C-alpha positions as CSV (number, residue, x, y, z in Angstrom):
1,M,-26.9,-3.6,29.2
2,G,-24.1,-5.6,30.9
3,I,-21.3,-7.7,29.6
4,L,-21.8,-11.4,29.2
5,I,-18.8,-13.5,30.4
6,L,-18.5,-17.3,30.4
7,N,-17.7,-18.4,33.9
8,K,-14.9,-20.9,33.2
9,S,-13.3,-19.1,30.3
10,L,-9.5,-18.7,30.7
11,T,-9.3,-15.4,28.9
12,T,-11.9,-12.7,28.5
13,F,-11.6,-9.6,26.3
14,V,-13.8,-6.5,26.7
15,C,-13.9,-4.7,23.4
16,R,-15.7,-1.7,21.8
17,Q,-16.6,-1.8,18.2
18,Y,-13.9,-0.1,16.1
19,E,-15.0,-1.0,12.6
20,L,-17.9,-2.8,10.9
21,H,-17.5,-4.3,7.5
22,E,-20.3,-5.8,5.3
23,A,-19.2,-9.2,3.9
24,G,-21.9,-10.7,1.8
25,D,-24.6,-12.1,4.0
26,H,-22.8,-11.3,7.3
27,Y,-20.6,-8.6,9.0
28,I,-17.0,-8.6,10.2
29,I,-16.7,-6.6,13.4
30,V,-13.2,-5.3,14.4
31,G,-12.9,-4.5,18.1
32,Q,-10.5,-2.4,20.2
33,I,-9.6,-4.2,23.4
34,E,-10.4,-2.0,26.5
35,A,-9.8,-4.6,29.2
36,C,-8.8,-8.3,29.6
37,R,-8.9,-10.9,32.2
38,N,-6.6,-14.0,32.3
39,Q,-6.5,-17.0,34.6
40,M,-4.6,-20.3,34.8
41,G,-6.0,-23.5,33.6
42,N,-6.0,-26.1,30.8
43,P,-7.5,-24.7,27.6
44,L,-10.2,-26.5,25.6
45,V,-9.1,-27.3,22.0
46,F,-11.0,-28.7,19.0
47,H,-8.9,-31.3,17.1
48,N,-9.8,-34.1,14.7
49,G,-13.5,-33.6,15.2
50,Q,-13.4,-33.7,19.1
51,Y,-13.0,-31.3,22.0
52,K,-10.1,-32.0,24.3
53,Q,-8.3,-30.4,27.2
54,A,-4.8,-29.3,26.5
55,N,-2.2,-30.1,29.1
56,V,1.4,-28.8,29.5
57,H,3.9,-31.3,28.1
58,Q,6.6,-32.5,30.5
59,T,9.3,-31.0,28.3
60,F,7.8,-27.5,28.7
61,A,6.6,-27.7,32.3
62,G,9.5,-25.7,33.7
63,V,9.7,-23.1,30.9
């Protein structure tokens, strides 16, 4: 079985299961990061009931 990765994601973490906790009718999985990939781009954010692309504000462009 391979690893599923979203093509346009800015950051991807590959984890192995470290702990599993029962929590009522679902589970909480705690993972240990084994690898990560990062690329530049404008992140997608959810705000005020809508998805939007975040952009660097002019004030922070050179930071």
